[in-house]
C-alpha positions in Angstrom: 100.9 116.8 49.6 103.5 114.2 50.0 102.6 110.7 48.9 100.9 108.7 51.6 100.7 104.9 51.4 98.4 103.0 53.7 97.9 99.3 54.2 94.2 98.7 53.5 92.4 95.5 54.4 89.7 94.3 52.1 87.1 91.6 51.9 85.4 89.8 49.0 82.0 88.3 48.6 80.3 86.6 45.7 76.8 87.5 44.5 74.6 86.5 41.6 75.3 88.6 38.5 71.9 90.2 38.3 70.8 93.8 38.4 70.6 95.3 41.9 72.9 93.0 43.9 75.7 95.5 44.4 73.1 98.2 45.1 71.5 96.1 47.8 74.9 95.5 49.4 75.9 99.1 49.2 72.5 100.2 50.6 72.9 97.8 53.5 76.4 99.1 54.3 75.3 102.7 54.1 72.3 102.0 56.3 74.6 100.5 58.9 77.2 103.4 58.7 79.9 101.4 57.0 82.1 103.9 55.2 84.2 102.6 52.3 87.6 103.6 51.1 86.9 101.7 47.8 84.6 99.2 46.2 84.9 97.2 43.0 82.7 94.6 41.3 84.2 92.1 38.9 82.5 89.3 36.9 84.1 86.0 37.8 82.2 83.5 35.7 78.8 82.8 34.3 76.3 84.3 36.5 78.6 85.4 39.4 80.2 88.7 40.4 82.8 89.2 43.0 82.4 92.4 45.1 85.5 93.7 46.7 84.9 95.9 49.8 87.6 98.1 51.3 86.0 99.4 54.6 87.3 102.4 56.5 86.4 100.5 59.7 86.6 96.7 59.5 84.7 96.3 62.8 81.6 97.9 61.4 81.8 95.7 58.3 82.2 92.6 60.5 79.2 93.6 62.6 77.0 93.9 59.5 78.2 90.6 58.2 77.4 88.8 61.5 74.0 90.4 61.8 72.9 89.8 58.2 74.7 86.6 57.3 76.9 88.3 54.7 79.7 85.8 53.8 83.0 87.6 53.6 86.3 86.2 52.5 89.3 88.0 54.1 90.8 90.0 55.3 93.2 90.4 52.4 95.6 93.3 52.1 96.2 96.0 49.6 97.8 99.4 49.5 96.0 102.6 49.2 98.2 105.4 47.8 97.2 109.1 47.9 99.3 111.9 46.5 99.7 114.8 44.2 98.7 114.2 40.6 102.0 114.8 38.7 103.6 113.2 35.7 105.4 110.1 36.8 103.8 109.8 40.3 103.0 106.1 39.9 106.4 105.4 38.3 108.2 106.2 41.6 106.0 103.8 43.5 106.4 101.0 40.9 110.2 101.5 40.8 110.5 100.9 44.5 108.6 97.6 44.1 110.5 96.7 41.0 113.9 97.3 42.6 112.8 95.0 45.5 111.7 92.3 43.0 108.0 92.6 44.0 105.4 92.2 41.4 102.2 94.3 41.3 99.4 91.9 40.7 96.5 94.3 40.1 96.1 98.1 40.4 93.5 100.8 39.8 94.0 104.5 40.1 92.0 107.7 39.6 92.8 111.4 39.5 90.4 113.4 41.6 90.3 116.4 39.3 91.7 118.7 42.0 95.4 117.9 41.6 95.4 114.6 43.6 95.0 110.9 42.9 94.2 107.7 44.7 95.7 104.4 43.7 94.9 100.9 44.9 97.5 98.2 44.4 97.8 94.6 45.2 100.9 92.4 45.5 101.1 88.6 46.2 100.2 87.8 49.8 103.7 86.4 50.5 105.2 89.8 49.3 102.9 92.0 51.3 105.0 92.5 54.5 108.1 93.2 52.4 106.2 95.5 50.1 104.9 97.4 53.1 108.4 98.0 54.3 109.7 99.0 50.9 106.8 101.5 50.5 106.9 102.7 54.0 103.2 102.0 54.4 101.3 102.9 57.5 98.1 101.3 59.0 94.7 101.9 57.4 93.6 105.5 57.8 91.6 106.3 60.9 89.7 109.4 61.8 92.9 110.7 63.4 95.0 110.5 60.3 95.2 113.3 57.8 93.4 111.3 55.2 91.4 113.4 52.8 88.1 111.4 53.0 85.7 113.7 54.7 82.6 111.5 55.1 80.9 111.5 58.5 79.8 108.2 59.9 76.2 109.2 59.6 75.1 110.3 56.1 72.2 110.0 53.7 72.6 108.4 50.4 70.8 110.3 47.7 69.4 108.5 44.6 
């Protein structure tokens, strides 16, 4: 598979840093058919956690937020990279940005154990459009793209 780079909007919300807060949000999103490309939780201070939500469909997430009073900050923009897991795969991506004098602010990646990887990276908001051009990023994956996330809109979460 060739490397595919997508522009992926994301939203943040802050919750109390107590057991079950992320679980409650994830359960609500699953109940309302909001599929996620990624999700992270980061402590941001005494007693608070920032949840970062990368929805496959921003409209469904916005609908949940309106109906439930969920306060979202965003949209912000990141890049979702998908490709073959090979030595130096991330170096090529970082070289493109480095050569364009664009700094990667944060990033997280995982190999899938089947020869592929997924990688989230963030640049400064003022660099996003230029980084998108440099990387040749396309829009967020939709059901018509050849994106390897095969989750139907309706599913049951098992515990």
